[in-house]
N, C-alpha and C positions, 0 to 999 in steps of 0.2 A: 105822856103822849109825845110822839116823835115830833120834833120841830118841823115847821113848814118852810120850805125854801123856794124862791122864785129864781129861775135862771133865764136870761135872755141870750139870744145867739146860740141856743142849745144844739142846733144841728151842725155847727161847725166843729173843728178839731178841738179847740180849747173848751168851748161850751159843752161839748159832749163829755169830755173828761171831767169837767166840773160836776155835771149831772151824776155820773157814775161814782165819783168820789163822795159826793154828798149822800147818795144812796147808801154807800158802804159805811158812812158815818152814822147812819140811822135816820136820816131826814126823809120826810115826804117831799117830793120834788115836783113842782110844776115847771115843765120845760117848754120854753116858747121860742118861736122863730117864724120868719116869713116863709121859710123853706119847708113846706108841708111834707114833701117827699123825704127830706132829711129827717124830719121828726118821726116818720114811720120807720125809717131805718134805725133810728135810736131806740124806738120801742122794741123792735125785733132784736137788736143787739142786747138790750137789757134782759129780755126774756131768755135769750140763748145763754147769756152769762149766768143767769139764775139757775137754769137747768144743769149747766156744766159744773157750777160750783155752788152747791146748796149751802146757804148761809144758816148755821144753827141758830143764830140770834133771830133771823127772820122767822124760822119755824117756831121758835119758842114764843115770840111775840105775836105770831099770827099775821105778820105783815110781809109777805114775800115782796121782792123788789117790784114785780109788775103791778102789785096793788098799791105801791107807794110812789108810782110815777104817773103823772098825767101830762099829756102834751097838748099845747094850744097854739094855734096860729096867732101871732101878735106882731104887728109892725110898731117898733118902738117910737116911731115919729108920729103915730096916730094917737092923739090924746084920748079920744073916745074909746078906741080899741084897748089901749092900755088900762084905762079906768075900768072897763068892762071885765077884763081878765082878772085884774086885782080884786075887784069886788066879788066876782063869782068865786074865786079861790077862797077868799075869807068867809064867804057865806057857806061854802060846802065843806071846807077843811079846817077853818079856824084861822087865827092870825098868822100872817106872813112874818116870821121872825128873822129870816135871813134872805138877802137878795144879792145875787151875783149878776152884774151887768157886763155881759161879755159881747153883745152884738156889736159888730163893726164891719166896715168895708175899707178897701184900700185900692188906690190907683197910683201907680208910680210913673211920674212924668216930671220933667224940669218945670220950674215955676212958670217960665215964659211960654210953655207949651200946654199948660193946664187950662182946660176950658172953664169958663165960669160955671157951667152946668155941673161939671165934675166936682169943682171946688165946693159948690153949695151942697151937693148931694152928700159928699163925705162929711162935711160939717154937720149936716142935718142928722145923719145916722149916728155918727160917732160922738157928737157933743150934745146936740139937742135931744137925741134919743136918751142919753144918760140923764139929762135934766128931767125929761118927762117921766121916766120910770122911777127915778130916785124921788121925785116929788110925790108921786102917787103912793109909793110904799113908805116913804119917810114920814109923811103926814100921819099915817095910821100908826106907825111905830112910835112917833112922838106922843100921840094921844095915850098910848099904853105905857109909855115910859121905858121901853126896851126895844132892841133890835140892832141889826148889823147889816151894813151895805158895803159891798166891795165892787169896785169898778176895775175891769181889766183894761189897763192902759198900755203904753208902749214906751220903750226906751227912746223911740223916735220923738216922743214928746219932751224928752230931756236934753237931747243932743241933736243939733242940726244934721240932717242927712240929705245927701244929693238925691233929688227926685221925689222927696217926700214933703214938699211944702204944705199941701193940703192935709195929708195924713198926720204929719207931725203937729200941725196947728190944732187939728181936731182932738188929738190925744192929750195935748197940753191943756186944752180947754176942758176936756172931760175930767182930767185930774183936778183942776182948780174948782170945777163945779162940785165934785165929790168932797174935796177937803173943806171947802167953804161951808157946805151943808153940814159936814161933821162938826165944824165950829158952832154953827147955829143950833144944832140939835144935841150938843154934848150935855147940856143941863137937863135934857129930856131923856137921857140914858141911851141915846142912839149913837152907835159908832159908825164912822164912814172912812174907808181906807181904799188905797189904790195898789194894785199889783201891776208893775210896769214890766211887761214881757219883752224879751228880745226875740231873736230868731227861734222859732218853734216849729217842730216837724208837723205841719198841718197842710191840707190841700192848698191853702193860700201860699204858704212858704214853698211848697213843691213847684207851684206855677212860677214863682219868682226865680227859684233856683234853676228851672229849666231854661230861663232866659240868660243866666250867667254861667251855667255849666256845673251844677251840682254843689255838694257841700264845701269843697275846697276853697273857692273864693270867699264864701261866707265866713268860714273859720279863720282863714288867713288874712282877710281884710283887703282893702284896696287903697293904696297911697293916692292914686289918681282921683278917687272919689272921696278922699279924706275920711275913710271909714276904717276904724280899728277892727281887728279880728275878734275872736272870742278867746280870751286867755285860758279858759278851762278846756278849750279844744273840742267842744262838742256842741251840737245844736240841741236845744231843749226838747224834751218830749212834752206833749200836752199835759201829762200827769204832773210834771214838775211845776207847771203854772197852777194846775188845779189844786195841788196840795197846799200851795201858798194861799190860794183863795179860801180853801176850806179852813185853814188855820185861822185866818183873820176873821172869818165869820163865826168861829167857835168861841166858847167861853174861855178857852185857854188864852185868848187875846183880849180879855176883858178890859185891860188897861191901855190898849192901843187904839188910837184914833187919829185921823188926819195925817196918816203916814203914807209914804210911797215905798213899797217893798219892790226892789228891782230884781227881777229873775232873768238875767241875760248872760250868765257865765262870765261877767266882768266886762262885757263888750263896750259899755258906755263909760267905763272907768269911773262910774258914778259922778259924771260931770254935771 
């Protein structure tokens, strides 16, 4: 039976790539987000891809992509909603064996200009949301003695960045939540890891680049903002991050837990 995977933030650029990558790996995927229109677009995209590139394995197993994808509205900060989606998924499809926690928001502003409301909202989604979902799936995985959780963090949680006080703090917190849970659940056979993404070609990144003038400043860096560029000379594609997530969720990473895998082209100099 194909493993069941839960993905949060599935309507966004990285989340969408994680969904399609896990589908290609043979998983049955429950894709969740608060963006219901984005989830409909995801369903349509998966259906188009399946028609354009018929997967022989899908035909052989009798599980075409569209039959292995379910979308659900889920607010990661709503404990009752998260519990409901997780319980429903396991009742209908069986145990959730893999969970990719991708949901996140960002606001860029100097610390002294960041409102209390914005700070709280970013922490609520990016950190508390990780805690809520990881707790819901982690408890069930621990009872069964197996499972893997990967949180998509950010290199902003590793290195101070101008204008990212709230975002960086939230991603640092999300990483520590995930890795501490990994320590606590290790004896139960549950692995918990973090993929720290750098600049990635998503709608969120394009909005940011529109403010600073395209790829060039991101790749070259800014001395005035104490920001290194990207040594590899390219902005990541969502699939670059998704491949790392899929690897850490797979049995190929069975001896890896509590780690932070940085996918940023060297931008953080692994500081």
